[in-house]
All heavy atoms as an XYZ file, in Angstrom:
861
protein
N      15.874     -2.762      9.585
C      14.894     -1.716      9.395
C      13.513     -2.336      9.185
O      12.552     -1.887      9.763
C      15.268     -0.809      8.211
C      16.525     -0.033      8.545
C      14.129      0.128      7.887
C      17.059      0.779      7.397
N      13.404     -3.367      8.354
C      12.115     -3.983      8.069
C      11.489     -4.551      9.335
O      10.320     -4.367      9.589
C      12.264     -5.061      7.010
C      10.988     -5.805      6.811
C      10.722     -7.082      7.165
C       9.779     -5.307      6.254
N       9.434     -7.416      6.855
C       8.835     -6.336      6.292
C       9.393     -4.078      5.732
C       7.549     -6.183      5.834
C       8.102     -3.940      5.270
C       7.208     -4.984      5.316
N      12.277     -5.234     10.166
C      11.734     -5.798     11.398
C      11.211     -4.704     12.312
O      10.174     -4.843     12.938
C      12.785     -6.632     12.112
C      13.031     -7.939     11.436
C      13.985     -8.772     12.221
N      14.275     -9.970     11.463
C      15.217    -10.805     11.749
N      15.983    -10.599     12.791
N      15.414    -11.871     11.018
N      11.940     -3.606     12.390
C      11.513     -2.491     13.214
C      10.197     -1.923     12.704
O       9.277     -1.672     13.469
C      12.591     -1.409     13.221
O      12.144     -0.276     13.884
N      10.103     -1.735     11.400
C       8.877     -1.212     10.787
C       7.706     -2.139     11.065
O       6.664     -1.718     11.536
C       9.088     -1.057      9.273
C       7.839     -0.693      8.520
C       7.363      0.600      8.529
C       7.147     -1.648      7.802
C       6.222      0.942      7.831
C       5.999     -1.318      7.101
C       5.546     -0.019      7.120
N       7.906     -3.419     10.806
C       6.797     -4.351     10.949
C       6.404     -4.567     12.398
O       5.230     -4.686     12.710
C       7.124     -5.690     10.282
O       8.249     -6.272     10.911
N       7.367     -4.584     13.315
C       7.005     -4.819     14.709
C       6.354     -3.608     15.350
O       5.503     -3.740     16.215
C       8.244     -5.240     15.514
O       9.172     -4.183     15.574
N       6.721     -2.407     14.933
C       6.146     -1.208     15.527
C       4.801     -0.843     14.922
O       3.899     -0.411     15.621
C       7.092     -0.012     15.362
C       8.312     -0.103     16.222
C       9.239      1.077     15.974
O       8.897      2.009     15.268
N      10.412      1.029     16.550
N       4.644     -0.999     13.625
C       3.450     -0.495     12.966
C       2.419     -1.555     12.621
O       1.252     -1.253     12.493
C       3.839      0.250     11.680
C       4.665      1.494     11.897
C       5.014      2.105     10.555
C       3.926      2.495     12.745
N       2.852     -2.796     12.437
C       1.937     -3.809     11.952
C       1.658     -4.852     13.008
O       2.525     -5.212     13.785
C       2.531     -4.506     10.716
C       2.875     -3.588      9.565
C       3.525     -4.379      8.461
C       1.653     -2.880      9.046
N       0.456     -5.334     13.025
C       0.117     -6.468     13.864
C      -0.739     -7.401     13.034
O      -1.671     -6.978     12.366
C      -0.621     -6.015     15.126
O      -1.824     -5.394     14.780
N      -0.402     -8.667     13.045
C      -1.141     -9.651     12.262
C      -2.545     -9.769     12.834
O      -2.734     -9.928     14.021
C      -0.426    -11.007     12.316
C      -0.996    -12.048     11.379
C      -0.776    -11.699      9.923
O       0.206    -11.038      9.603
O      -1.617    -12.102      9.107
N      -3.508     -9.663     11.977
C      -4.902     -9.712     12.414
C      -5.253    -11.146     12.782
O      -5.020    -12.067     12.006
C      -5.803     -9.209     11.295
C      -7.188     -8.894     11.744
C      -7.925     -8.205     10.624
C      -9.248     -7.677     11.117
N      -9.960     -6.996     10.062
N      -5.820    -11.357     13.949
C      -6.218    -12.664     14.418
C      -7.531    -13.047     13.748
O      -8.541    -12.400     13.970
C      -6.379    -12.631     15.944
C      -6.683    -13.995     16.520
O      -6.924    -14.948     15.786
N      -6.675    -14.076     17.831
N      -7.559    -14.135     12.929
C      -8.778    -14.490     12.205
C      -9.955    -14.790     13.131
O     -11.093    -14.561     12.778
C      -8.376    -15.741     11.418
C      -6.890    -15.729     11.379
C      -6.444    -14.983     12.600
N      -9.708    -15.277     14.338
C     -10.804    -15.607     15.243
C     -11.456    -14.372     15.837
O     -12.562    -14.438     16.342
C     -10.296    -16.525     16.365
O      -9.332    -15.830     17.132
N     -10.763    -13.220     15.797
C     -11.324    -12.007     16.380
C     -11.753    -10.993     15.325
O     -11.920     -9.829     15.624
C     -10.303    -11.367     17.321
O      -9.207    -10.887     16.580
N     -11.919    -11.449     14.074
C     -12.327    -10.524     13.021
C     -13.742    -10.026     13.278
O     -14.620    -10.785     13.662
C     -12.272    -11.206     11.651
C     -10.880    -11.384     11.138
C     -10.882    -11.951      9.739
O     -11.875    -12.447      9.257
N      -9.752    -11.882      9.090
N     -13.948     -8.731     13.061
C     -15.262     -8.139     13.204
C     -15.752     -7.710     11.835
O     -14.983     -7.598     10.899
C     -15.198     -6.934     14.143
C     -14.775     -7.298     15.541
C     -14.688     -6.061     16.410
O     -14.893     -4.951     15.954
N     -14.378     -6.276     17.670
N     -17.025     -7.459     11.745
C     -17.611     -7.019     10.478
C     -16.993     -5.692     10.068
O     -16.896     -4.772     10.863
C     -19.126     -6.853     10.618
O     -19.657     -8.069     11.144
C     -19.766     -6.539      9.293
N     -16.580     -5.593      8.808
C     -15.983     -4.368      8.304
C     -17.076     -3.351      8.013
O     -18.080     -3.673      7.395
C     -15.191     -4.655      7.012
O     -14.254     -5.685      7.292
C     -14.459     -3.438      6.530
N     -16.877     -2.133      8.461
C     -17.840     -1.077      8.203
C     -17.309     -0.153      7.126
O     -16.154     -0.224      6.744
C     -18.107     -0.252      9.485
O     -16.898      0.399      9.854
C     -18.600     -1.139     10.610
N     -18.165      0.750      6.669
C     -17.742      1.686      5.640
C     -16.831      2.765      6.216
O     -16.251      3.528      5.472
C     -18.967      2.349      4.972
O     -19.747      2.965      5.992
C     -19.792      1.335      4.216
N     -16.714      2.844      7.538
C     -15.867      3.838      8.178
C     -14.438      3.354      8.382
O     -13.680      3.992      9.085
C     -16.459      4.244      9.537
C     -17.791      4.942      9.369
O     -18.045      5.543      8.340
N     -18.634      4.853     10.377
N     -14.063      2.228      7.797
C     -12.728      1.687      7.955
C     -11.710      2.635      7.339
O     -11.868      3.091      6.215
C     -12.624      0.315      7.261
O     -13.620     -0.533      7.803
C     -11.267     -0.296      7.486
N     -10.660      2.944      8.116
C      -9.590      3.809      7.622
C      -8.576      2.975      6.853
O      -8.266      1.855      7.239
C      -8.884      4.503      8.788
C      -9.737      5.535      9.480
C      -8.911      6.333     10.463
C      -8.703      5.514     11.719
N      -7.978      6.242     12.761
N      -8.057      3.543      5.780
C      -7.020      2.899      4.996
C      -5.781      3.777      4.997
O      -5.878      5.003      4.975
C      -7.469      2.684      3.543
C      -8.464      1.586      3.384
C      -9.815      1.842      3.441
C      -8.046      0.289      3.180
C     -10.744      0.843      3.294
C      -8.961     -0.726      3.027
C     -10.320     -0.456      3.091
N      -4.626      3.166      5.011
C      -3.349      3.843      4.833
C      -2.718      3.260      3.579
O      -2.716      2.049      3.375
C      -2.420      3.632      6.026
C      -2.967      4.115      7.326
C      -3.025      5.623      7.335
N      -3.493      6.075      8.637
C      -4.135      7.188      8.837
N      -4.383      7.981      7.827
N      -4.530      7.529     10.017
N      -2.189      4.134      2.725
C      -1.592      3.704      1.465
C      -0.128      3.369      1.645
O       0.660      4.206      2.077
C      -1.738      4.800      0.411
C      -3.178      5.007      0.019
O      -3.907      4.061     -0.226
N      -3.603      6.254     -0.030
N       0.238      2.148      1.299
C       1.627      1.697      1.272
C       2.017      1.525     -0.183
O       1.439      0.700     -0.893
C       1.800      0.369      2.016
C       3.143     -0.329      1.840
C       4.282      0.514      2.410
C       3.127     -1.700      2.480
N       2.962      2.329     -0.650
C       3.461      2.220     -2.014
C       4.728      1.383     -1.977
O       5.657      1.695     -1.234
C       3.777      3.606     -2.616
C       2.616      4.580     -2.411
C       4.167      3.481     -4.083
C       1.298      4.129     -2.971
N       4.757      0.314     -2.761
C       5.925     -0.566     -2.827
C       6.549     -0.414     -4.203
O       5.912     -0.707     -5.215
C       5.553     -2.043     -2.577
C       6.785     -2.917     -2.653
C       4.858     -2.205     -1.232
N       7.777      0.081     -4.226
C       8.514      0.183     -5.485
C       9.304     -1.102     -5.677
O      10.391     -1.281     -5.138
C       9.453      1.400     -5.495
C       8.728      2.695     -5.599
C       8.628      3.539     -4.513
C       8.124      3.076     -6.786
C       7.955      4.741     -4.608
C       7.438      4.277     -6.893
C       7.356      5.103     -5.798
N       8.710     -2.026     -6.406
C       9.330     -3.309     -6.746
C       8.756     -3.713     -8.084
O       7.593     -4.113     -8.179
C       9.023     -4.350     -5.673
C       9.746     -5.673     -5.910
O      10.328     -5.857     -6.999
O       9.718     -6.517     -5.006
N       9.533     -3.596     -9.127
C       9.065     -3.858    -10.474
C       8.981     -5.317    -10.857
O       8.565     -5.642    -11.964
N       9.347     -6.221     -9.952
C       9.299     -7.647    -10.254
C       7.881     -8.167    -10.025
O       7.427     -8.259     -8.880
C      10.282     -8.396     -9.361
C      10.439     -9.851     -9.742
O       9.584    -10.384    -10.479
O      11.429    -10.467     -9.300
N       7.147     -8.521    -11.078
C       5.766     -8.969    -10.903
C       5.636    -10.309    -10.179
O       4.542    -10.672     -9.769
C       5.217     -9.056    -12.329
C       6.396     -9.087    -13.215
C       7.539     -8.449    -12.473
N       6.737    -11.025     -9.985
C       6.659    -12.283     -9.233
C       6.614    -12.041     -7.727
O       6.283    -12.945     -6.973
C       7.846    -13.208     -9.563
O       9.067    -12.572     -9.178
C       7.872    -13.548    -11.043
N       6.941    -10.824     -7.283
C       6.830    -10.471     -5.864
C       5.430     -9.935     -5.614
O       5.039     -8.926     -6.187
C       7.864     -9.415     -5.471
C       9.264     -9.872     -5.651
N      10.315     -8.995     -5.760
C       9.815    -11.102     -5.732
C      11.438     -9.666     -5.900
N      11.155    -10.951     -5.896
N       4.682    -10.583     -4.758
C       3.304    -10.186     -4.485
C       3.208     -9.525     -3.114
O       2.944    -10.169     -2.103
C       2.382    -11.403     -4.558
C       0.920    -11.030     -4.505
O       0.605     -9.847     -4.253
O       0.079    -11.917     -4.727
N       3.401     -8.211     -3.061
C       3.366     -7.462     -1.807
C       1.961     -7.347     -1.262
O       1.769     -7.215     -0.055
C       4.019     -6.093     -2.004
C       5.490     -6.228     -2.152
C       6.203     -6.287     -3.320
C       6.442     -6.365     -1.101
N       7.537     -6.446     -3.049
C       7.712     -6.496     -1.689
C       6.351     -6.389      0.289
C       8.872     -6.641     -0.953
C       7.509     -6.540      1.033
C       8.750     -6.665      0.407
N       0.951     -7.411     -2.099
C      -0.433     -7.394     -1.615
C      -0.712     -8.614     -0.752
O      -1.369     -8.524      0.284
C      -1.406     -7.347     -2.784
S      -1.295     -5.828     -3.735
N      -0.195     -9.740     -1.166
C      -0.383    -10.976     -0.395
C       0.380    -10.914      0.924
O      -0.118    -11.372      1.947
C       0.073    -12.178     -1.209
C      -0.174    -13.497     -0.508
C       0.284    -14.681     -1.338
O       1.050    -14.520     -2.289
N      -0.181    -15.849     -0.988
N       1.568    -10.338      0.929
C       2.370    -10.238      2.146
C       1.644     -9.423      3.212
O       1.647     -9.763      4.390
C       3.753     -9.635      1.835
C       4.561    -10.620      0.987
C       4.506     -9.269      3.117
C       5.838    -10.054      0.414
N       0.983     -8.343      2.817
C       0.294     -7.461      3.749
C      -1.215     -7.734      3.821
O      -1.963     -6.924      4.359
C       0.511     -5.993      3.354
C       1.893     -5.502      3.645
C       2.867     -5.501      2.660
C       2.228     -5.038      4.911
C       4.139     -5.041      2.921
C       3.501     -4.571      5.183
C       4.466     -4.579      4.195
N      -1.655     -8.864      3.333
C      -3.078     -9.141      3.174
C      -3.887     -9.013      4.476
O      -4.922     -8.373      4.504
C      -3.273    -10.538      2.585
C      -4.697    -10.851      2.269
C      -4.828    -12.185      1.558
O      -3.872    -12.985      1.569
O      -5.907    -12.423      1.000
N      -3.469     -9.598      5.547
C      -4.241     -9.578      6.796
C      -3.582     -8.733      7.873
O      -3.728     -9.008      9.049
C      -4.444    -11.000      7.313
C      -5.354    -11.793      6.411
O      -6.350    -11.273      5.936
N      -5.004    -13.033      6.156
N      -2.891     -7.694      7.466
C      -2.202     -6.836      8.423
C      -2.944     -5.520      8.588
O      -3.632     -5.067      7.684
C      -0.776     -6.547      7.947
S       0.266     -8.000      7.911
N      -2.777     -4.958      9.754
C      -3.330     -3.632     10.013
C      -2.380     -2.895     10.947
O      -1.534     -3.496     11.601
C      -4.727     -3.723     10.610
C      -4.791     -4.425     11.937
C      -6.208     -4.555     12.453
O      -7.146     -4.594     11.657
O      -6.348     -4.619     13.674
N      -2.523     -1.582     10.993
C      -1.710     -0.762     11.874
C      -2.253     -0.844     13.297
O      -3.370     -1.306     13.525
C      -1.714      0.686     11.393
C      -1.141      0.917      9.994
C      -1.305      2.366      9.594
C       0.310      0.517      9.941
N      -1.457     -0.395     14.249
C      -1.866     -0.438     15.653
C      -3.132      0.359     15.931
O      -3.863      0.053     16.863
C      -0.735      0.050     16.558
C       0.402     -0.946     16.614
O       0.220     -2.121     16.334
N       1.577     -0.471     16.969
N      -3.418      1.389     15.124
C      -4.637      2.177     15.327
C      -5.863      1.551     14.656
O      -6.945      2.124     14.665
C      -4.451      3.613     14.847
C      -4.306      3.738     13.338
O      -4.259      2.707     12.629
O      -4.235      4.878     12.849
N      -5.703      0.362     14.059
C      -6.813     -0.346     13.423
C      -6.974     -0.075     11.946
O      -7.840     -0.662     11.307
N      -6.159      0.798     11.384
C      -6.249      1.116      9.957
C      -5.799     -0.067      9.117
O      -4.820     -0.732      9.435
C      -5.370      2.316      9.617
O      -5.771      3.456     10.308
N      -6.517     -0.312      8.037
C      -6.113     -1.348      7.090
C      -5.051     -0.780      6.165
O      -4.945      0.428      5.991
C      -7.311     -1.830      6.297
C      -8.334     -2.515      7.160
C      -9.271     -3.318      6.318
C     -10.260     -4.060      7.175
N      -9.735     -5.276      7.728
N      -4.280     -1.663      5.550
C      -3.205     -1.246      4.654
C      -3.614     -1.535      3.219
O      -3.932     -2.669      2.864
C      -1.894     -1.978      4.990
C      -1.483     -1.663      6.418
C      -0.805     -1.604      4.000
C      -0.312     -2.467      6.909
N      -3.614     -0.491      2.408
C      -3.854     -0.635      0.973
C      -2.496     -0.631      0.299
O      -1.756      0.347      0.380
C      -4.693      0.521      0.461
C      -4.900      0.468     -1.026
C      -5.640      1.699     -1.475
N      -5.867      1.665     -2.891
C      -6.110      2.738     -3.605
N      -6.182      3.911     -3.017
N      -6.297      2.642     -4.891
N      -2.161     -1.710     -0.362
C      -0.855     -1.861     -0.994
C      -0.974     -1.572     -2.483
O      -1.857     -2.094     -3.157
C      -0.304     -3.288     -0.785
C       1.045     -3.455     -1.470
C      -0.202     -3.607      0.695
N      -0.067     -0.721     -2.967
C       0.038     -0.460     -4.402
C       1.481     -0.741     -4.791
O       2.400     -0.115     -4.281
C      -0.330      1.000     -4.759
C      -0.182      1.229     -6.255
C      -1.734      1.327     -4.299
N       1.680     -1.722     -5.654
C       3.018     -2.109     -6.099
C       3.249     -1.584     -7.507
O       2.406     -1.759     -8.387
C       3.149     -3.637     -6.085
C       4.508     -4.131     -6.521
C       4.600     -5.647     -6.449
O       3.787     -6.305     -5.829
N       5.620     -6.185     -7.093
N       4.390     -0.930     -7.698
C       4.683     -0.345     -9.003
C       6.189     -0.298     -9.230
O       6.983     -0.445     -8.310
C       4.112      1.062     -9.095
N       6.551     -0.047    -10.462
C       7.939      0.148    -10.851
C       8.215      1.648    -10.906
O       7.307      2.458    -11.089
C       8.162     -0.471    -12.230
O       9.442     -0.172    -12.707
N       9.474      2.026    -10.731
C       9.851      3.442    -10.824
C       9.459      4.017    -12.178
O       9.031      5.164    -12.273
C      11.360      3.611    -10.648
C      11.836      3.375     -9.260
C      12.541      2.294     -8.808
C      11.661      4.236     -8.130
N      12.798      2.422     -7.471
C      12.283      3.616     -7.029
C      11.043      5.457     -7.940
C      12.296      4.182     -5.769
C      11.051      6.023     -6.683
C      11.673      5.388     -5.613
N       9.598      3.225    -13.227
C       9.323      3.688    -14.587
C       7.853      4.057    -14.759
O       7.509      4.938    -15.534
C       9.732      2.607    -15.611
C      11.233      2.371    -15.515
C       9.318      2.963    -17.017
C      11.712      1.164    -16.284
N       6.971      3.419    -14.005
C       5.530      3.621    -14.135
C       4.977      4.609    -13.113
O       3.790      4.616    -12.844
C       4.811      2.284    -13.980
C       5.237      1.260    -15.001
C       4.790     -0.137    -14.624
O       4.801     -0.497    -13.460
N       4.417     -0.906    -15.617
N       5.844      5.450    -12.540
C       5.427      6.351    -11.469
C       5.841      7.782    -11.761
O       6.939      8.051    -12.222
C       6.069      5.915    -10.136
O       5.720      4.557     -9.891
C       5.592      6.763     -8.990
N       4.925      8.705    -11.465
C       5.199     10.127    -11.578
C       4.809     10.779    -10.262
O       3.718     10.528     -9.743
C       4.374     10.714    -12.720
O       4.463     12.105    -12.727
N       5.676     11.625     -9.715
C       5.403     12.286     -8.438
C       5.187     13.775     -8.650
O       5.884     14.422     -9.429
C       6.560     12.072     -7.473
N       4.198     14.311     -7.928
C       3.913     15.739     -7.938
C       3.722     16.174     -6.500
O       3.039     15.507     -5.728
C       2.629     16.042     -8.738
O       2.728     15.433    -10.021
C       2.434     17.527     -8.902
N       4.327     17.314     -6.134
C       4.207     17.819     -4.773
C       3.495     19.170     -4.808
O       3.863     20.061     -5.556
C       5.594     17.967     -4.104
C       5.458     18.504     -2.697
C       6.329     16.631     -4.108
N       2.463     19.277     -3.968
C       1.694     20.507     -3.848
C       1.879     21.072     -2.443
O       1.984     20.324     -1.480
C       0.203     20.250     -4.088
C      -0.095     19.721     -5.470
C      -0.285     18.356     -5.686
C      -0.191     20.574     -6.559
C      -0.565     17.864     -6.953
C      -0.470     20.092     -7.823
C      -0.652     18.739     -8.008
O      -0.920     18.265     -9.260
N       1.870     22.389     -2.323
C       2.061     23.029     -1.020
C       0.923     22.714     -0.055
O       1.144     22.538      1.138
C       2.187     24.536     -1.190
N      -0.286     22.601     -0.563
C      -1.431     22.398      0.332
C      -1.793     20.933      0.582
O      -2.287     20.593      1.639
C      -2.655     23.145     -0.192
C      -3.028     22.745     -1.607
O      -2.197     22.140     -2.299
O      -4.162     23.044     -2.020
N      -1.542     20.038     -0.381
C      -1.936     18.633     -0.216
C      -0.774     17.668     -0.064
O      -0.986     16.508      0.248
C      -2.798     18.164     -1.402
O      -2.055     18.335     -2.604
C      -4.101     18.926     -1.466
N       0.438     18.113     -0.306
C       1.589     17.225     -0.172
C       1.882     16.467     -1.451
O       1.555     16.911     -2.552
N       2.472     15.302     -1.296
C       2.920     14.489     -2.423
C       1.792     13.617     -2.965
O       1.092     12.945     -2.204
C       4.082     13.613     -1.974
S       4.716     12.532     -3.254
N       1.633     13.618     -4.274
C       0.700     12.724     -4.953
C       1.466     11.947     -6.006
O       2.277     12.509     -6.744
C      -0.437     13.501     -5.616
C      -1.410     14.214     -4.692
C      -2.422     15.012     -5.511
C      -2.134     13.227     -3.804
N       1.221     10.647     -6.072
C       1.857      9.797     -7.067
C       0.827      9.348     -8.082
O      -0.275      8.935     -7.711
C       2.477      8.565     -6.402
C       3.541      8.802     -5.354
C       3.979      7.476     -4.745
C       4.732      9.526     -5.940
N       1.184      9.430     -9.357
C       0.364      8.849    -10.415
C       1.089      7.593    -10.853
O       2.244      7.643    -11.273
C       0.189      9.825    -11.584
O      -0.413     11.021    -11.072
C      -0.710      9.233    -12.658
N       0.406      6.463    -10.720
C       1.052      5.154    -10.869
C       0.250      4.282    -11.825
O      -0.979      4.295    -11.806
C       1.117      4.451     -9.497
C       1.925      5.272     -8.507
C       1.693      3.052     -9.615
C       1.869      4.742     -7.097
N       0.973      3.514    -12.641
C       0.374      2.396    -13.359
C       0.788      1.157    -12.568
O       1.891      0.637    -12.742
C       0.871      2.318    -14.787
C       0.340      3.413    -15.659
C       0.826      3.267    -17.078
O       1.810      2.596    -17.361
N       0.139      3.912    -17.993
N      -0.066      0.697    -11.657
C       0.355     -0.351    -10.739
C       0.527     -1.715    -11.389
O      -0.195     -2.065    -12.322
C      -0.761     -0.398     -9.704
C      -1.941      0.170    -10.379
C      -1.422      1.124    -11.416
N       1.504     -2.464    -10.866
C       1.671     -3.869    -11.220
C       0.599     -4.667    -10.482
O      -0.001     -5.586    -11.007
C       3.072     -4.374    -10.817
C       4.125     -3.667    -11.645
C       3.176     -5.882    -10.932
C       5.541     -3.924    -11.202
N       0.379     -4.252     -9.231
C      -0.565     -4.941     -8.370
C      -1.140     -3.939     -7.393
O      -0.460     -3.027     -6.966
C       0.182     -6.044     -7.620
C      -0.663     -7.081     -6.993
C       0.215     -8.233     -6.456
N       0.468     -9.215     -7.486
C       1.658     -9.416     -8.065
N       2.699     -8.726     -7.705
N       1.808    -10.319     -8.983
N      -2.428     -4.101     -7.039
C      -3.078     -3.182     -6.110
C      -4.073     -3.975     -5.277
O      -4.896     -4.707     -5.813
C      -3.782     -2.083     -6.896
C      -4.244     -0.929     -6.068
C      -5.746     -0.817     -6.035
O      -6.410     -1.200     -6.988
O      -6.230     -0.350     -5.016
N      -3.996     -3.861     -3.958
C      -4.769     -4.734     -3.080
C      -6.271     -4.506     -3.129
O      -7.039     -5.412     -2.869
C      -4.276     -4.606     -1.631
O      -4.487     -3.302     -1.138
N      -6.709     -3.315     -3.474
C      -8.146     -3.042     -3.536
C      -8.747     -3.409     -4.888
O      -9.953     -3.340     -5.070
C      -8.415     -1.566     -3.228
C      -8.048     -1.168     -1.831
C      -8.874     -1.899     -0.790
O     -10.112     -1.898     -0.895
O      -8.272     -2.469      0.132
N      -7.915     -3.777     -5.848
C      -8.309     -4.203     -7.195
C      -9.292     -3.226     -7.833
O     -10.301     -3.595     -8.401
C      -8.886     -5.639     -7.196
C      -8.984     -6.177     -8.609
C      -8.048     -6.567     -6.343
N      -8.987     -1.942     -7.711
C      -9.811     -0.905     -8.325
C      -9.280     -0.524     -9.703
O      -9.947      0.169    -10.444
C      -9.843      0.338     -7.440
C     -10.556      0.110     -6.136
C     -10.564      1.357     -5.303
C     -11.270      1.111     -3.991
N     -11.242      2.278     -3.118
N      -8.073     -0.957    -10.012
C      -7.436     -0.565    -11.256
C      -7.048     -1.807    -12.036
O      -6.478     -2.737    -11.499
C      -6.163      0.270    -10.967
C      -5.434      0.587    -12.243
C      -6.512      1.524    -10.228
N      -7.392     -1.810    -13.318
C      -6.917     -2.876    -14.182
C      -5.900     -2.264    -15.125
O      -6.072     -1.140    -15.593
C      -8.076     -3.511    -14.980
O      -8.764     -2.487    -15.697
C      -9.047     -4.221    -14.046
N      -4.826     -2.992    -15.357
C      -3.764     -2.455    -16.191
C      -4.283     -2.213    -17.586
O      -5.110     -2.962    -18.058
C      -2.588     -3.442    -16.205
C      -1.905     -3.487    -14.858
C      -0.693     -4.316    -14.884
N       0.345     -3.593    -15.588
C       1.480     -4.122    -15.964
N       1.741     -5.354    -15.706
N       2.378     -3.412    -16.578
N      -3.849     -1.214    -18.292
C      -2.801     -0.237    -18.017
C      -3.309      1.062    -17.425
O      -2.644      2.080    -17.528
C      -2.202      0.003    -19.390
C      -3.392     -0.073    -20.293
C      -4.293     -1.126    -19.678
N      -4.476      1.072    -16.814
C      -5.016      2.298    -16.224
C      -4.099      2.827    -15.125
O      -3.331      2.087    -14.527
C      -6.400      2.031    -15.669
N      -4.213      4.121    -14.855
C      -3.366      4.719    -13.822
C      -4.196      5.047    -12.584
O      -5.423      5.078    -12.619
C      -2.665      5.969    -14.341
O      -3.619      6.942    -14.678
N      -3.496      5.303    -11.505
C      -4.096      5.539    -10.206
C      -3.338      6.690     -9.556
O      -2.112      6.731     -9.597
C      -3.946      4.255     -9.379
C      -4.324      4.250     -7.922
C      -5.834      4.384     -7.797
C      -3.878      2.947     -7.294
N      -4.042      7.647     -8.958
C      -3.395      8.733     -8.231
C      -3.564      8.467     -6.742
O      -4.678      8.246     -6.267
C      -3.999     10.093     -8.604
O      -3.820     10.297    -10.005
C      -3.328     11.217     -7.839
N      -2.433      8.440     -6.015
C      -2.421      8.033     -4.614
C      -1.576      9.007     -3.809
O      -0.523      9.456     -4.261
C      -1.808      6.619     -4.472
C      -1.763      6.189     -3.029
C      -2.560      5.620     -5.297
N      -2.036      9.324     -2.595
C      -1.224     10.065     -1.639
C      -0.629      9.026     -0.690
O      -1.348      8.406      0.093
C      -2.072     11.075     -0.876
C      -1.251     11.909      0.080
C      -2.073     12.996      0.711
C      -1.163     13.825      1.604
N      -1.866     14.950      2.183
N       0.687      8.797     -0.749
C       1.280      7.727      0.058
C       1.375      8.088      1.539
O       1.666      9.221      1.901
C       2.677      7.567     -0.546
C       2.987      8.885     -1.159
C       1.675      9.463     -1.594
N       1.098      7.090      2.383
C       1.328      7.211      3.816
C       2.664      6.571      4.183
O       3.348      7.034      5.082
C       0.200      6.539      4.599
C      -1.122      7.245      4.394
O      -1.208      8.432      4.765
O      -2.065      6.622      3.858
N       3.000      5.482      3.484
C       4.258      4.768      3.688
C       4.818      4.387      2.322
O       4.073      4.152      1.379
C       4.059      3.490      4.511
C       3.438      3.707      5.841
C       2.090      3.485      6.049
C       4.203      4.171      6.901
C       1.507      3.699      7.278
C       3.640      4.388      8.146
C       2.281      4.143      8.330
N       6.134      4.316      2.233
C       6.794      3.889      0.992
C       7.828      2.831      1.339
O       8.630      3.004      2.255
C       7.484      5.085      0.279
C       8.230      4.617     -0.962
C       6.470      6.149     -0.086
N       7.785      1.725      0.608
C       8.763      0.657      0.773
C       9.508      0.544     -0.552
O       8.881      0.380     -1.599
C       8.051     -0.650      1.092
C       8.914     -1.820      1.527
C       8.142     -2.675      2.519
C       9.360     -2.642      0.369
N      10.816      0.666     -0.518
C      11.624      0.649     -1.735
C      12.455     -0.629     -1.773
O      13.212     -0.909     -0.843
C      12.551      1.884     -1.818
C      13.385      1.846     -3.086
C      11.743      3.170     -1.734
N      12.302     -1.381     -2.850
C      13.085     -2.586     -3.074
C      13.993     -2.365     -4.274
O      13.679     -1.574     -5.159
C      12.145     -3.779     -3.383
C      11.271     -4.185     -2.233
C      12.027     -4.975     -1.236
N      12.520     -6.177     -1.916
C      13.187     -7.128     -1.329
N      13.470     -7.050     -0.066
N      13.616     -8.178     -1.999
N      15.101     -3.062     -4.319
C      15.986     -2.982     -5.487
C      15.277     -3.598     -6.670
O      14.607     -4.595     -6.563
C      17.286     -3.742     -5.222
C      18.128     -3.059     -4.200
O      18.008     -1.872     -3.976
N      18.988     -3.818     -3.543
N      15.434     -2.954     -7.826
C      14.843     -3.477     -9.045
C      15.921     -3.996     -9.944
O      16.769     -3.328    -10.363
C      14.014     -2.403     -9.740
C      12.747     -2.171     -9.015
C      11.800     -1.257     -9.770
O      11.116     -0.554     -9.141
N      11.735     -1.257    -11.062
């Protein structure tokens, strides 16, 4: 399953063809449920992007630190106290509310 996901959706960004990032860059949220702080999912997805050019924002959290709410008009929103977050907008123990585009679940 992982190989299928990564080969279809992700392409490693070629460092020689990097262009200047603009403020119009699209981000897709990848929520990784892995409570082991020694696993660094932000680093794994650091230079990856989707086929449509969207960058991947990784938020790693434990099930215990996550609350889900579903709304009819906006869909699912997660309130998370992240272990790690690729945009470094949150410092622990602050929480973050995210609408996930992708979810990766690891055994804890």
